[in-house]
NURO-842893 format. One line per 2 residues: their letters; for each residue x, y, z of C-alpha. Coordinates in steps of 0.001 Angstrom, whole numbers, plus 524288, in hexadecimal, padded with zeros to 5 digits. Example, Ala and Ser with C-alpha at 12.3 -4.5 7.8 and 13.67 -1.06 7.14 Angstrom:
2
AS = 8300C,7EE6C,81E78 ~ 83566,7FBDC,81BE4
//
This chain:
88
XX = 82846,7D99E,7FD60 ~ 82205,7DA58,7EFF7
XX = 82008,7CDF7,7E855 ~ 81CB5,7CCC6,7DA05
XX = 80E52,7CABE,7DD47 ~ 80DBC,7D710,7E5D7
XX = 80947,7E442,7E0CF ~ 80ED6,7F06B,7E74A
XX = 80683,7FCA9,7E73E ~ 80FFA,807FF,7E6C4
XX = 8076C,81406,7E849 ~ 7F92A,8160D,7EB31
XX = 7F597,8242E,7ED87 ~ 7E99B,82CD9,7EDBD
XX = 7E9E3,83BA4,7EEBF ~ 7E65A,84046,7FC4E
XX = 7D9B8,846ED,7F808 ~ 7D4B7,839E8,7F2B5
XX = 7D7B4,831E4,7FEE4 ~ 7CC10,82BAF,805A0
XX = 7C440,82A2F,7F911 ~ 7C73E,81BC9,7F68E
XX = 7D10F,81E59,7EBB3 ~ 7DC33,8177E,7F2B5
XX = 7D3C0,80B86,7F4A1 ~ 7D033,80AC7,7E631
XX = 7DE54,80CCA,7E1F3 ~ 7E34E,80228,7EAF2
XX = 7D805,7F8EB,7E825 ~ 7D9F4,7FA8D,7D975
XX = 7E892,7F86E,7DA91 ~ 7E67F,7EC1B,7E2A1
XX = 7DC90,7E6BA,7D8ED ~ 7E59F,7E937,7CD53
XX = 7F0FE,7E341,7D49A ~ 7E926,7D6FB,7D786
XX = 7E4A9,7D611,7C947 ~ 7F2EC,7D687,7C51A
XX = 7F5D9,7CA92,7CD48 ~ 7FCC9,7D071,7D8EB
XX = 7FAF3,7C960,7E5E2 ~ 7FDA0,7D47C,7EF5C
XX = 7FE01,7E34E,7EFAC ~ 80778,7EB19,7F7F7
XX = 809FC,7F95E,7FAC8 ~ 8130D,80111,80372
XX = 80E12,80C21,80BDF ~ 81470,814E3,81601
XX = 80F8A,812EA,823D4 ~ 80B58,82136,82467
XX = 802DE,82044,8182A ~ 7F4A3,82359,81B84
XX = 7F06E,8191F,81174 ~ 7F58B,80E13,819EB
XX = 7E821,80C03,8200C ~ 7E1D5,80BEE,8129F
XX = 7EAF3,80134,80DD1 ~ 7E7CD,7F905,819C2
XX = 7D933,7FB70,817F3 ~ 7D969,7F67B,809E6
XX = 7DFDD,7E9C5,80DC5 ~ 7EE63,7EC05,80C90
XX = 7F65B,7E63A,8179D ~ 802D0,7EAE1,81DF0
XX = 80D67,7E19F,81901 ~ 819BA,7E83D,81DFD
XX = 81EE6,7F48B,8245F ~ 82B84,7FA6D,81F81
XX = 83491,803C5,8267C ~ 84153,808F9,8218D
XX = 84C05,80885,82BBD ~ 84DCA,8173E,82AE3
XX = 83F9B,81AC8,8280F ~ 83D83,82233,834C3
XX = 849DE,82A14,83258 ~ 84461,82EE8,82563
XX = 83616,82F9F,82958 ~ 831CE,8244A,820CD
XX = 825DA,81D51,82658 ~ 8248C,80E8C,8261E
XX = 81E2D,8087D,81A51 ~ 814AD,7FD65,818E7
XX = 81394,7F315,80E6A ~ 8053F,7EFD3,80CC7
XX = 7FECB,7E5B4,80448 ~ 7F441,7DBCF,801EB
XX = 7F252,7CF54,7FA78 ~ 7E990,7CF97,7EE90
//
């Protein structure tokens, strides 16, 4: 659940050929710093369970807050999703 003091990161993406060069870290770190400067108390993002970036988000200090599953997700091939976040 988002509260007024929470910032939701909607999309963080790096082209495949630039992965592993630290760009994702700098994008996320910069976004977190700006969010904190703007007075937000927590950052959150949603990620699919099959996303290879899941380990990266955990490594930079985001925590798993919730797992979501649609009741018919398996029927349509939709993987579970995770809400991740951290306090600032």
